[in-house]
N, C-alpha and C positions, 0 to 999 in steps of 0.2 A: 440594391439601393441601400446606402449607408447614411445616417444622419445622428446628430447628437445635439444636446442642449441641457438647460437647466430645468429642474422640475417646478421652480417658481414661474418659469415662463410658460412651461407646458406641463401641467399637473397630470398624474397618472390617469385620472379619469378622462381627461381629454385625449391622452394618447390612445387609451384603449378604444375609445369611441372612433377616433380617426382610423385606427387599424380595422376595426369592424366594418366601417363604412367603405374603406377601400380595399377590403378583402386581403389584407397583408398577410404574406407567409414569411416567417423569419423569427428572429429572437429579439425581444425588447430587454435589453440589460438596464437596470435600475441600480445605481450605487449611491450609498451614502457612507462617507468615511471608508472604514473597511468592510462595510456591509454591502453585500450585493445579491440581488435576485435577478434571475433571467426567466422571463415569461415566454413560453413557446406559443407561437402563433401559426395557425394553418387556415388559409383563406379567411382570415379575420376572427376565426374562433380560437379560444384559448384551449390548449391541449396539455399544458403542464406549466409548472413553475419550479425552478431550481434555486437553491439558497445556500449560502454558506453560514447561515445561523443555525445552531445546533437546535433550538427549540422549533424550528420550521420543519426539521426533518420528518419524514413519513412515520418512522418509528415513534418519534416522540409525540406526534399527533395522535396516533393510536393508543398510546399510554394515557395521555391526558383525558381522552374522551371515553375511557374504559372499554376499548374494543379488544385490547389484548392485555394479558398480565405481564409483568416485568420478566418472569422466567420464560414465558413463551416468546417474548420479543428477543431475549438473549438467545434462545434456542435457534430461532430463524436467522438472526445475524450471525450466529456461529456456522450455520450451514452455508450461508452466503461466503463467509470467509474461507471456508474449507473447500468451496466449489472451485473447479478448474475451468468451468465453462461460463463465468461471469453471472452466476445466479443472483437475481434481484430479489429484494426483500419481499416484494408482492408475491413473486413466484414461489419462494420459499415458504411463505405462510400458507399458500394453497397446497404445496406438496406435504407440508406437516399436518394439513387439515385443521389448521387454527382458524383460518377464514376461507370461504369459498371465493371463487372468481368473481362473483357478483358483488360481494362484499369489498373486496379488494379494489374494484373499479369504483365503487360508490365512495369509498373512504378516501381514495386517491383524488377524487374529484373535490370532496369536502376540504381536504388538506390544501389543495391548490387554490381554491376559492379563498380560504382563510389567509394563506400566505400572501395572496395579492391585495386582499382588502387592507392587511397591515401596512401595505406601502402608503396607502392614502393617509396614514398618520404622520409620515415623514415630513418634518418641517422644511427640509431642503434636500437636495441630491441631484444627480446628473443622470442622463440616460443616454444609451446608444442603441440605435436600431440596425441589427446585423442581418446579413443575408442568410445566415445558417437555416437549412430547412430542417424542422423537427424530425427526427427519425421515427420510424414505426416501432411501436412497443408491443411485447407479447400480451400485455394486459393494458388495453387502452381505455381512457375515460371519454365519455361523450363530450365533444366540444362544448365549452362553456360560452353562453352568449354574453358578452361584456355588458350589454345594457342592464340585464338583470343583476349582474354583479355590481355594477356602479350604484343601483338602487340600494342594495344591501350595504354597500360600503358607506354610503351617505348616512344611512340609519345608524350604523355602528360608530361612525365619526361623531355624530350628534350625541350619541350616548356616552362616548369617551369623553366629550367636552363637558357634560354634566357631571360625570364621576370626578374629573379633574378638579372641579371646585372643592371636593372633599379630600382627595389624594392628588395633591399637586405635583409630585414627583416621584420617582422610583426609589428613592431613599426612605420613604415613610416605613416605619417599623411596625408590625402587627404583633398582637398577643392574643391569647385565647379569650373568648368572650364568656358571658355569664351562661350562655346556651350551649356550650361546648360539650360534646362534639357535635351536636345538632341532629336533627332527624329530617327525613323526606328531602334529602339532598340529590341532586342529579349527579350523574357521572363525574363530570367536571369538578363539582363541589366535593365529592368524595376523594377525588385525586388531589385537590389542594389540601384538604385536612389530613389526608394520609401522609403527605410529605411535610406537613407544617412543623416547624421548629421555632421555639422562641427566639426573639431577637432578629428574625430574618427580615430583611428589606423586601419591598415589593420586587425589586430586581432579582434578588436571590431566590424568592419564592417561585417567581416565573421560571427561572432557570431550572429549579427542581421540578416544576410541575410540567413543563413543555407545552407545546401547542401554540396556537395564535394569540397575539398579545391582547387584542382588543376584547376577545371573548373571556380571556383570563381575567382582565381588569373588571369587566362586567360581573363574572361570578364572584370575585372577591368583594365587589360592592353589595351584592346580594347576601353574601355571608355576614357582611357587616350589619346590614339591615335585620338579618335574623339574629343578631347578637352571638353568632357562633365564633366570630372573631372580632376584635376591636383595634382601634388604633392606639398604639402604646405611645409613640412619639413621632413627631415629624422627620427627624433626622435631617440629613443633608443629601442633596442630589447625588445618587450612587454611581460610582465608576463602573465600568463594564468589566467586572471580574467574574470568573466562573471556576468553581471547584469540580474536578472531573471524578466521576465515579466509573466503576467497571462498565456500566451501561454506556456512559458518556464515551469512553475510550472505544467500545465496540462500534457505537454510532459514528465516531470520527474515522474509524478504519473503513467501514462500508460506505460512509457518508450516506447521502440520500440515494435511494435505489434506483433513481433515474439519471443520477448525475453522469454516470459513464455513457450515457446514450447521446450525449451532446458533445460536438467536437471541441468547442472552445472550453477552457478550464475555468473553474471558479478562482478568484483572485488569491494572491498570497496573503497570509496573515500580516498584521501591522509590524510585527517583530522582524520579519524577513524584509518587508517593504522597506523599513527604516535603514536597512544596509545597503540599499540600492543607490546608485549615483545617477542624476537627471542631466541629461545633454540636449541642448537645443539642435533640432534639424533646421528649423525656420523660426527666427526669433520674432518675425512680425514687426509690426510699426512700434517704435519707441514711443511715440506720442500716445498710442492706444494704451501701452503698457503702463504709462504714468497716470492713466485715468483710473486704474483699478485700486481697490482699498490697500491701505498700507500694509497689513499683514501678507496679502497676497503678492504685493509688489516686492516686498523684502524677500520672500520666499522665492519668487521668480529669478530675482537677481543673484540668488545663490545656487542656481541650476547651471553651473559651469564645469560639471564633470569632476570637480575636485572635492566635494564635500557629500557625505552621506545624507540621505533625506531626514535621518533622525537628528542630524545636527542642525538642521534649518527649518524644520517643522515647529511651529510654536507649541507650547504645552497647554495653552488655553483651549478648551475643547470646541468652542464654537468658532474661533479663529482658524484652528487646525482644520475643521470641517470644510471651511471656506477654501483653504489652500488646497485640501485634497480634492474638492470638486473641481476647481481650477485645473489641478494636475490631470485628472481623468480626462477632462475636455481636451487639453492639448495632446494627450496621448492618442485619444480617439480621433483627433484630426490629423495625426501623424505629423505634428509639428515637434514632438519632443519623444525621446526614447529613454528607457532605464537600463542601466548597465550594472553588471555585478561588481566591477571594479572601477578605479579611476579612470577617467577617459584616456589619459596619457598612457597608463598601463596597457589598456586595451589596444590602443594604436601601436604601441611597441610589440605587443603580442602578435597582432595582426601582420606587421612588417616582418617579423622573425619567421612567422609561418610561410609567408609568400617567398621569403628568401630560401627557406629549406626546400619548398616545393620546387623553385627554380633550379636549385642544385640537383634535385632528383631527375 
């Protein structure tokens, strides 16, 4: 069974509850702009979550929570990189006696729960339910009951809503407070203060910290209340920029330790996507197309196989998100394809290949 839709019509909480009630086995892919998470389901229970966001990676989660030190994570990632047998991060941590198997299973479950809860904060997006069966893993987590996860998600959403009254966007810039460096901090608080630098925005500080966003934001709020940090200035809503460290590069190479277990790949980055050409397989009803908002309508009219996506996507973030949501839905319903070259060039190449094959 395959289905797709907008998160505005089918929120993540409703999708997970439906999957639980109908004992669905498959992959629920949720996407917003260039961000995607894939929730692995087995008989309605959640057994994993893959993400293309660096701060969702298992290694970043372990660092943010203080379960491993940076040099230990680098050592484990290096072991994965050098392995010829597809060694995964959790297995490497066990082999190196950094964590035991029970600790890996428990932290994988915590990381999965937080990665999914953060989806509840997405204001928009699209979803695809795929038939991919989650593969068996050497270190498996106990299936997560979506109902308990939904209750925790609602609690965190309410908390983030209250915090957003004080920290309205991710461009807020922080500074050291009068009680710096603070005392009696938890592991996440120590991680945040350990990577803290003056003039960092919330977005940049989260990228440096790693781990789930809602818990990060809640801990920053605690640090502000304790006067360990303070608001320097409100700043402007921050763009999604990332500065890569050695650890980031290693995490990018290894990716999430479970990503290789799923047959479908995590999507290409925006820079690569922008070089693709969109071509209609089934344009659909022209009257229906005229009813969509103008930014989407203008974008759809440019998908004639002659223009790169980068040339027809708007620069305004909210309108571009709407265009990309619409694009993913059309691709998911197999009405649209992406090509690496102009459509005419692809056709010419295909005809040339067919001609050469006939002569052979």
